[in-house]
C-alpha positions in Angstrom: -21.8 -38.0 4.5 -20.7 -35.2 2.2 -20.1 -36.0 -1.5 -16.8 -35.2 -3.2 -18.6 -32.6 -5.4 -19.9 -30.8 -2.3 -16.4 -30.9 -0.6 -14.9 -29.5 -3.8 -17.5 -26.8 -4.0 -16.9 -25.8 -0.4 -13.1 -25.6 -0.9 -13.6 -23.6 -4.1 -16.0 -21.2 -2.3 -13.6 -20.7 0.6 -10.8 -20.0 -1.9 -12.8 -17.4 -3.8 -13.9 -15.8 -0.5 -10.3 -15.4 0.6 -9.4 -13.9 -2.7 -12.2 -11.4 -2.2 -10.5 -10.1 0.9 -7.5 -8.8 -1.0 -9.0 -8.4 -4.5 -9.8 -4.7 -4.0 -6.2 -3.9 -4.6 -5.8 -6.4 -7.4 -8.8 -4.7 -9.0 -7.3 -1.3 -8.4 -6.6 0.8 -11.5 -2.8 1.3 -11.5 -3.0 3.8 -14.3 -5.5 5.9 -12.4 -3.3 5.3 -9.3 -0.3 6.9 -11.1 -2.5 9.9 -12.0 -3.7 10.2 -8.4 -0.1 9.8 -7.1 0.7 13.0 -8.9 -2.7 14.7 -8.2 -2.5 14.0 -4.5 0.9 15.6 -4.5 2.6 12.4 -3.4 5.2 13.1 -6.1 6.1 16.4 -4.5 7.8 14.5 -1.7 8.4 11.0 -3.0 10.4 9.6 -5.9 9.5 6.3 -7.6 12.6 5.6 -9.7 14.4 2.4 -9.2 17.7 3.2 -7.4 16.7 6.8 -7.2 17.4 9.1 -4.3 14.9 9.9 -1.6 13.4 13.4 -1.6 11.5 15.0 1.3 10.0 11.5 1.8 11.6 8.2 1.0 11.8 6.7 -2.5 8.8 4.5 -2.9 10.1 2.2 -5.6 9.7 -1.3 -4.2 7.6 -0.2 -1.3 5.2 -3.1 -1.6 6.6 -5.8 0.7 9.2 -3.6 2.3 9.6 -3.0 6.0 8.7 0.5 7.1 11.6 2.8 7.9 14.1 0.8 5.9 15.3 2.9 3.0 19.0 3.4 3.5 20.0 7.0 4.1 16.5 8.3 4.7 15.9 10.0 8.1 12.7 8.4 9.3 10.8 9.5 12.4 11.3 7.3 15.5 7.6 6.3 15.1 8.1 5.0 11.6 11.3 3.1 12.5 9.6 1.5 15.5 6.3 0.8 13.8 7.1 -2.8 12.9 5.0 -2.4 9.7 5.7 -4.3 6.5 4.0 -2.5 3.7 1.4 -4.8 2.1 -1.7 -3.8 0.2 -3.8 -3.5 3.3 -1.4 -1.5 5.4 -0.5 0.8 2.5 -4.2 1.6 1.8 -5.0 2.2 5.5 -1.9 4.4 5.9 -2.7 6.4 2.7 -6.1 7.1 4.1 -5.0 8.1 7.6 -1.2 8.4 8.0 -1.3 10.3 11.3 -3.6 7.7 12.8 -2.1 4.5 11.5 1.4 5.4 12.5 1.1 8.1 15.2 4.1 10.4 15.3 5.2 9.8 11.8 6.5 13.0 10.0 4.4 12.8 6.9 2.2 15.9 6.8 -0.3 14.5 4.2 -3.8 14.4 5.6 -4.8 11.3 3.6 -6.8 10.1 0.6 -10.5 10.4 1.2 -11.9 7.7 -1.0 -11.2 4.0 -0.5 -11.3 3.4 -4.3 -8.6 6.1 -4.8 -6.4 4.5 -2.1 -6.9 1.1 -3.8 -5.8 2.6 -7.1 -2.7 4.2 -5.6 -1.8 0.9 -3.9 -2.2 -0.8 -7.3 0.2 1.7 -8.8 2.7 1.3 -6.0 2.6 -2.5 -6.6 3.8 -2.0 -10.1 7.0 -0.4 -8.9 9.2 -3.5 -8.8 
């Protein structure tokens, strides 16, 4: 028979392990992500102002939690519209590292961010845009 302390410890450990799966983004450096957003030329195509117009790419304000291909008035590729993706930390990071592989046929020409930590930082920055 397992003691209540052992049960509690097991539940706590499971909780911490599940946090670890998504903590990379929570631990991402949003300030560095903002710098990388500009340095990786994201800002050449995307705006981040609440209520702002889209540019070459869609406005990314509020992208976290948003369904892909859903900014009104933006002409998305058929691949993006049909992707069924909802942008969360994981899908954003994967997409930022390999956009042409994650959603084949999308029209974003960016090759991708090379370092996972940089992608995590950009995701952390995008999460602040609410």
